[in-house]
N, CA and C atoms as a LAMMPS dump frame, in Angstrom:
ITEM: TIMESTEP
0
ITEM: NUMBER OF ATOMS
246
ITEM: BOX BOUNDS ff ff ff
-5.0000000000000000e+02 5.0000000000000000e+02
-5.0000000000000000e+02 5.0000000000000000e+02
-5.0000000000000000e+02 5.0000000000000000e+02
ITEM: ATOMS id mol type element x y z
1 1 1 N -374.194 49.088 -421.558
2 1 2 C -374.893 48.929 -420.288
3 1 3 C -376.305 49.473 -420.439
4 2 1 N -377.248 48.747 -419.958
5 2 2 C -378.642 49.149 -419.973
6 2 3 C -378.845 50.324 -419.01
7 3 1 N -379.63 51.307 -419.405
8 3 2 C -379.863 52.491 -418.572
9 3 3 C -380.429 52.106 -417.205
10 4 1 N -381.265 51.096 -417.135
11 4 2 C -381.855 50.701 -415.845
12 4 3 C -380.829 50.069 -414.917
13 5 1 N -379.666 49.675 -415.448
14 5 2 C -378.615 49.087 -414.627
15 5 3 C -377.628 50.136 -414.111
16 6 1 N -377.7 51.33 -414.607
17 6 2 C -376.773 52.374 -414.176
18 6 3 C -377.068 52.781 -412.744
19 7 1 N -376.003 53.058 -412.039
20 7 2 C -376.145 53.545 -410.671
21 7 3 C -375.201 54.726 -410.468
22 8 1 N -375.493 55.498 -409.47
23 8 2 C -374.663 56.664 -409.166
24 8 3 C -374.253 56.602 -407.706
25 9 1 N -373.144 57.235 -407.406
26 9 2 C -372.668 57.32 -406.035
27 9 3 C -372.101 58.705 -405.792
28 10 1 N -371.797 58.959 -404.557
29 10 2 C -371.301 60.281 -404.187
30 10 3 C -370.193 60.115 -403.162
31 11 1 N -369.16 60.91 -403.321
32 11 2 C -368.143 60.999 -402.288
33 11 3 C -367.828 62.469 -402.089
34 12 1 N -367.617 62.821 -400.845
35 12 2 C -367.316 64.213 -400.543
36 12 3 C -366.249 64.244 -399.463
37 13 1 N -365.28 65.124 -399.66
38 13 2 C -364.211 65.289 -398.684
39 13 3 C -364.505 66.494 -397.79
40 14 1 N -364.147 66.343 -396.536
41 14 2 C -364.347 67.406 -395.55
42 14 3 C -363.047 67.657 -394.803
43 15 1 N -362.757 68.926 -394.538
44 15 2 C -361.677 69.274 -393.63
45 15 3 C -362.222 69.19 -392.213
46 16 1 N -361.439 68.66 -391.312
47 16 2 C -361.812 68.678 -389.903
48 16 3 C -361.208 69.927 -389.271
49 17 1 N -362.021 70.649 -388.542
50 17 2 C -361.547 71.829 -387.826
51 17 3 C -362.006 71.741 -386.382
52 18 1 N -361.278 72.407 -385.498
53 18 2 C -361.688 72.423 -384.095
54 18 3 C -362.722 73.527 -383.871
55 19 1 N -363.075 73.736 -382.618
56 19 2 C -364.122 74.702 -382.276
57 19 3 C -363.779 76.126 -382.697
58 20 1 N -362.48 76.402 -382.844
59 20 2 C -362.04 77.747 -383.222
60 20 3 C -361.819 77.872 -384.736
61 21 1 N -362.08 76.805 -385.48
62 21 2 C -361.898 76.835 -386.922
63 21 3 C -360.499 76.493 -387.392
64 22 1 N -359.67 76.013 -386.483
65 22 2 C -358.303 75.642 -386.825
66 22 3 C -358.303 74.196 -387.326
67 23 1 N -357.562 73.947 -388.403
68 23 2 C -357.45 72.602 -388.98
69 23 3 C -357.044 71.615 -387.889
70 24 1 N -357.707 70.477 -387.856
71 24 2 C -357.456 69.449 -386.844
72 24 3 C -356.875 68.198 -387.49
73 25 1 N -355.973 67.542 -386.794
74 25 2 C -355.404 66.29 -387.305
75 25 3 C -355.951 65.08 -386.542
76 26 1 N -357.159 65.188 -386.029
77 26 2 C -357.77 64.121 -385.223
78 26 3 C -358.685 63.217 -386.063
79 27 1 N -358.297 63.001 -387.304
80 27 2 C -359.092 62.195 -388.231
81 27 3 C -359.336 60.792 -387.705
82 28 1 N -358.29 60.157 -387.183
83 28 2 C -358.438 58.779 -386.704
84 28 3 C -359.497 58.689 -385.613
85 29 1 N -359.457 59.618 -384.679
86 29 2 C -360.438 59.652 -383.591
87 29 3 C -361.848 59.903 -384.131
88 30 1 N -361.973 60.85 -385.046
89 30 2 C -363.267 61.17 -385.639
90 30 3 C -363.847 59.965 -386.375
91 31 1 N -363.011 59.318 -387.207
92 31 2 C -363.491 58.173 -387.982
93 31 3 C -363.835 56.982 -387.093
94 32 1 N -363.099 56.8 -386.025
95 32 2 C -363.434 55.724 -385.102
96 32 3 C -364.836 55.943 -384.537
97 33 1 N -365.137 57.184 -384.17
98 33 2 C -366.481 57.513 -383.695
99 33 3 C -367.539 57.284 -384.766
100 34 1 N -367.231 57.651 -386.004
101 34 2 C -368.165 57.425 -387.121
102 34 3 C -368.435 55.937 -387.298
103 35 1 N -367.383 55.142 -387.252
104 35 2 C -367.535 53.703 -387.449
105 35 3 C -368.375 53.083 -386.331
106 36 1 N -368.133 53.494 -385.103
107 36 2 C -368.914 52.966 -383.98
108 36 3 C -370.384 53.365 -384.097
109 37 1 N -370.644 54.605 -384.452
110 37 2 C -372.022 55.063 -384.601
111 37 3 C -372.712 54.365 -385.765
112 38 1 N -371.998 54.176 -386.858
113 38 2 C -372.571 53.497 -388.014
114 38 3 C -372.961 52.068 -387.64
115 39 1 N -372.07 51.37 -386.998
116 39 2 C -372.36 49.993 -386.599
117 39 3 C -373.533 49.934 -385.637
118 40 1 N -373.589 50.864 -384.69
119 40 2 C -374.68 50.891 -383.715
120 40 3 C -376.033 51.132 -384.378
121 41 1 N -376.025 51.842 -385.507
122 41 2 C -377.269 52.154 -386.212
123 41 3 C -377.526 51.206 -387.386
124 42 1 N -376.717 50.161 -387.495
125 42 2 C -376.912 49.189 -388.567
126 42 3 C -376.474 49.681 -389.931
127 43 1 N -375.604 50.69 -389.96
128 43 2 C -375.09 51.231 -391.218
129 43 3 C -373.705 50.647 -391.496
130 44 1 N -373.271 50.769 -392.72
131 44 2 C -371.976 50.247 -393.106
132 44 3 C -370.89 51.275 -392.794
133 45 1 N -369.934 50.947 -391.926
134 45 2 C -368.892 51.914 -391.571
135 45 3 C -367.88 52.185 -392.673
136 46 1 N -367.881 51.379 -393.727
137 46 2 C -366.869 51.567 -394.767
138 46 3 C -367.093 52.822 -395.617
139 47 1 N -368.209 53.505 -395.411
140 47 2 C -368.468 54.727 -396.169
141 47 3 C -367.861 55.966 -395.517
142 48 1 N -367.106 55.767 -394.449
143 48 2 C -366.42 56.851 -393.743
144 48 3 C -364.937 56.503 -393.732
145 49 1 N -364.146 57.22 -394.533
146 49 2 C -362.75 56.831 -394.738
147 49 3 C -361.815 58.035 -394.616
148 50 1 N -360.553 57.756 -394.308
149 50 2 C -359.578 58.85 -394.258
150 50 3 C -359.198 59.289 -395.658
151 51 1 N -358.706 60.476 -395.763
152 51 2 C -358.149 60.99 -397.009
153 51 3 C -356.63 60.917 -396.903
154 52 1 N -355.94 61.407 -397.902
155 52 2 C -354.484 61.3 -397.931
156 52 3 C -353.785 62.252 -396.954
157 53 1 N -354.487 63.235 -396.434
158 53 2 C -353.925 64.126 -395.418
159 53 3 C -354.717 63.94 -394.126
160 54 1 N -354.059 64.109 -393
161 54 2 C -354.662 63.811 -391.7
162 54 3 C -355.784 64.753 -391.283
163 55 1 N -355.992 65.834 -391.99
164 55 2 C -357.033 66.774 -391.588
165 55 3 C -358.301 66.627 -392.425
166 56 1 N -358.374 65.564 -393.244
167 56 2 C -359.537 65.384 -394.12
168 56 3 C -360.144 63.997 -393.952
169 57 1 N -361.464 63.957 -394.11
170 57 2 C -362.183 62.685 -394.141
171 57 3 C -363.05 62.668 -395.391
172 58 1 N -363.433 61.465 -395.774
173 58 2 C -364.283 61.302 -396.953
174 58 3 C -365.531 60.539 -396.545
175 59 1 N -366.667 61.022 -396.984
176 59 2 C -367.937 60.337 -396.75
177 59 3 C -368.474 59.906 -398.106
178 60 1 N -368.777 58.624 -398.216
179 60 2 C -369.253 58.035 -399.465
180 60 3 C -370.668 57.504 -399.298
181 61 1 N -371.276 57.192 -400.424
182 61 2 C -372.58 56.528 -400.42
183 61 3 C -372.454 55.203 -401.151
184 62 1 N -373.35 54.286 -400.868
185 62 2 C -373.404 53.094 -401.705
186 62 3 C -373.989 53.476 -403.065
187 63 1 N -373.766 52.667 -404.077
188 63 2 C -374.365 52.946 -405.386
189 63 3 C -375.893 53.003 -405.284
190 64 1 N -376.486 53.958 -405.955
191 64 2 C -377.942 54.15 -405.912
192 64 3 C -378.49 54.166 -407.339
193 65 1 N -379.74 53.781 -407.467
194 65 2 C -380.385 53.758 -408.783
195 65 3 C -381.037 55.09 -409.147
196 66 1 N -381.392 55.901 -408.143
197 66 2 C -382.068 57.17 -408.423
198 66 3 C -381.422 58.295 -407.613
199 67 1 N -381.679 59.509 -408.051
200 67 2 C -381.201 60.665 -407.305
201 67 3 C -381.809 60.74 -405.916
202 68 1 N -383.063 60.347 -405.801
203 68 2 C -383.737 60.352 -404.496
204 68 3 C -383.085 59.353 -403.55
205 69 1 N -382.81 58.175 -404.051
206 69 2 C -382.152 57.153 -403.241
207 69 3 C -380.753 57.622 -402.822
208 70 1 N -380.033 58.242 -403.751
209 70 2 C -378.702 58.771 -403.456
210 70 3 C -378.767 59.843 -402.373
211 71 1 N -379.718 60.755 -402.493
212 71 2 C -379.866 61.826 -401.504
213 71 3 C -380.163 61.254 -400.123
214 72 1 N -381.031 60.256 -400.041
215 72 2 C -381.358 59.637 -398.75
216 72 3 C -380.119 59.018 -398.107
217 73 1 N -379.363 58.28 -398.902
218 73 2 C -378.152 57.641 -398.381
219 73 3 C -377.15 58.685 -397.899
220 74 1 N -376.955 59.719 -398.693
221 74 2 C -375.989 60.755 -398.337
222 74 3 C -376.415 61.501 -397.074
223 75 1 N -377.677 61.889 -397.015
224 75 2 C -378.161 62.61 -395.833
225 75 3 C -378.116 61.744 -394.585
226 76 1 N -378.402 60.457 -394.713
227 76 2 C -378.282 59.554 -393.565
228 76 3 C -376.847 59.5 -393.062
229 77 1 N -375.881 59.451 -393.978
230 77 2 C -374.481 59.429 -393.567
231 77 3 C -374.079 60.752 -392.919
232 78 1 N -374.563 61.858 -393.45
233 78 2 C -374.243 63.157 -392.841
234 78 3 C -374.845 63.278 -391.444
235 79 1 N -376.081 62.825 -391.271
236 79 2 C -376.711 62.882 -389.958
237 79 3 C -375.917 62.083 -388.94
238 80 1 N -375.353 60.996 -389.382
239 80 2 C -374.593 60.132 -388.489
240 80 3 C -373.369 60.855 -387.926
241 81 1 N -372.738 61.686 -388.715
242 81 2 C -371.512 62.349 -388.258
243 81 3 C -371.736 63.723 -387.634
244 82 1 N -372.896 64.274 -387.776
245 82 2 C -373.148 65.621 -387.235
246 82 3 C -373.644 65.598 -385.814
């Protein structure tokens, strides 16, 4: 593979907790909100996915050609959920 064709991506898992710091199992509700917000902002909702346990979510990025591009995509996705 040519170096200029290489791309990088990022995925990060998060535990959902409530206001008191207790693990929450409201992943479906949280992700539904993420998907609606992503669509409203013209972003792809498929980068917000459930994990194998109900208290975790995963946020992904699309493949990027540079670290700067990757950081922008990741930070945009984080801003969407915060």
